[in-house]
N, C-alpha and C positions, 0 to 999 in steps of 0.2 A: 551301473548297480542293478539294473533290471535284466541284464543279459543281452541287451540289444547291441547295435553297432556302437563302436567307440566314438565315431564321428558320423554325423549325418549332414548331408548337403541339403540346405533349404533352398530349392531352386527358385522359389517365388520371391526371395529376398534380393535386395540390391547388392551390387558388388562395387566396392570403392577402394581406392588406394589413397592413403593419407601421406602427405609430405609435411614433415614436422621440422621447422627450423631448429638448428642445434641449440640456439640460445633464445628461442621464442617462448611464447606462452600459448594457452589454449586458443586464443583468438587469432593467432598467426598460422594455425594449421590450414592447409589447403587440401580439399577433397577432390578426387578425380573419379568420375563414374566410368567403369569399364564393363565390357561384356561379361555376363554372369559366367562364372567358371569356378573350378577348384584349383588351388595352388598350395601344395605342401612345401615345396622347396624353392628358394630363391637362389639364382646363380650369382647375381651381383647387381648393384645399382651404383650410378655415378652421375655427376653433374656435367653438362656440356652446354655452356652458354646459358640461355634461358630455360633449358630443358633438363629434366631428370629422367634418366634412362633406368628402367627396371626390367631385368631379364629373369624369368623363372619358368618353372615347368607347369603347364596348364593341362588339367585333366577334365574329362567330361563328367565324371561322377566321383563321389567319395564313398568308398566301400572298404571299411576296415572291420573285420569280424569281431564280435563280442565274446565274452567269456562263456556264454551258455549256448553257443551255436551247435555244438556237438560234432561228432566225427563225420556224419553224413553231409551236413551242411558245409563243413570246412572243406571236405573233398570237392563238393560242388563249387565252392568258391575258388579253390586252388586250380581247378581245371578250366576256369575261364567262362563262367556262365554268361550267356548273352553276349559273348565276344563275337566279333566279326573276324573269323580266322581265315588266313590264306596260307597256302603251302610255302614253306621256305625252299631254298634251292635244293636242299638234300631230300626234300619230299617227306621227311620224317616228323618235323616239328612245325608248329604254326606260329604266326605272329599276328598281332592285332592290327586291323586297319584303322584309318582315321576316324571312322564313326563307331568304333567299338566302345564298349562301356567304360573300360579303364584305360583307353588310349591316352597317352601323355606326350606332349611335345613342348619344345622350348618356345616361349612367347616373349616378345619384346614390347613394352609399353613406353612410349615417349610422352612425357607429361610436361606441357608448356606452362611454366609458372606465371607467365604474363597473361596469356589468353585463356588458361585452364582447358585448353584443347588436348585431346588424347589421340595419338596415332599409335596403332598397334599392328604388328605383323608376326607371322609365323616364321621361325628361324630354321626349323629342322624338317619341315615337310611332314608327309603322312605315310612314308614307307616303313618307318620303324617307330615304335613307342619308346620314348626316352625319359629317364628321370634320374634322380640322385646326382645333381650337377656339382662340379667342383671347378675351381680356378686356381691359378697361382695365388696363394694367400697374400703375397706382397702387393697384389693389385685389387684387394678388397676395397670397395668404395672409390676406385679409380677407373678411368676409361681403360677397357681391356679389349684384346683382340681374340683371345682363345678361351674356350670353355669346354669342359669334358663331361659327358654323361654316359650312363649305362643303358644299353638296349634292354628293354623289358620283354622277355619272351613269355607269352601267355601260358604255354604248356610246360615250360621248364624254367622256373623263376631263376633269375641271375642276380637278384638283389643282394649286394654285399658292399661293404664300405671301401671306397677308393680314396686315395690321397695323392696330391701333387707334391713332389719333393724337389725343391730347387737344387740345382747343382751348385757346389761351392763356387763363389765368385761369379755366378751367372749374371749377365746383364739383360739378356733378351727374355721376354715374357715366357716363351716356351722352352727356356733352357732348364730342363729338368726331366724327371721320370714320373710316370704314373704307376703307383703301387696298388695292387688290388688282390682280393681273394678270388679264387675260382674253384669250381668243383666239377669233377668228371663223373657224370652219372653212370657211365659204363663200368668204370673201375672203382667207383665209390672212393675217390681220392680227392682230398683238398690240397691246394697249393697256393703259393703267392706268385703272382706275375709282376715283373718289373719291365715296363715298356718305355722306350725313349720317346719323349713327347714330340721330338722333332722328326721322328721317323716311325709313324704308326704302321706303315706298310711292311715293315720288317718283322722278323721274329722277335719275341721278347728277349731282352738281354740277360734275363735270369728267370728261372723257374724253380721255386723252393718247395719241395714236398713237405707237408705238415703231418704230424703224428696222429691227428684226429680230424674229423670233419668240422668245418666252420659252417654253422647253419645259415641258410638263406635269411637275409634280412639283417644280419649283423653289420654294424658300422665299424669303420676303422679310422685311425689317426696315425700320424707319423711324428715321432719325437726323436731328435738326435741325441747322441750319448754325451754331447758336450754342452 
């Protein structure tokens, strides 16, 4: 309401994860203290023996512009202020390193329900900033092997909604397609890409041109016609 950031990260506050029994009461909640961080998006969580696994995208900062930032400050924001940039392979664009202000990686927290111990680890490393995770929705809340994220480019945002679409009668977890928006800055063309989840190294199996641009930041979902 005052024109400031939409969200603000209070670094001095504690960070905790609550595990709430499905049919428990307030006294049965278990709290787990974790390293202070910002997490906008959870990939998945599931139970395995005495442990609950939580996988989500961990960021160093929380910076979402407010309504009164103005054009100059928004441009400053979009160009990656205080980012630690390194050249990408083509030498034209940059990506943020692990100590950059908005660097995001996939983190795993293992919460032991008996000892209340927390074990955490980085899943994706520090070479690329990653966020907006998705999985095969049939494995939501179940032990899963695959997760899919988008690489966040500090100088040319690629934030758009992706979806996992399971193939009909598929049994394997990765039996499906990743469907996502993309935008070509050089030709100012937006399109939809369809990628075989079992073969990311190959070319997309379909590229559908769109009649108008899909703005960065838009989210997407997939619904079948039946």
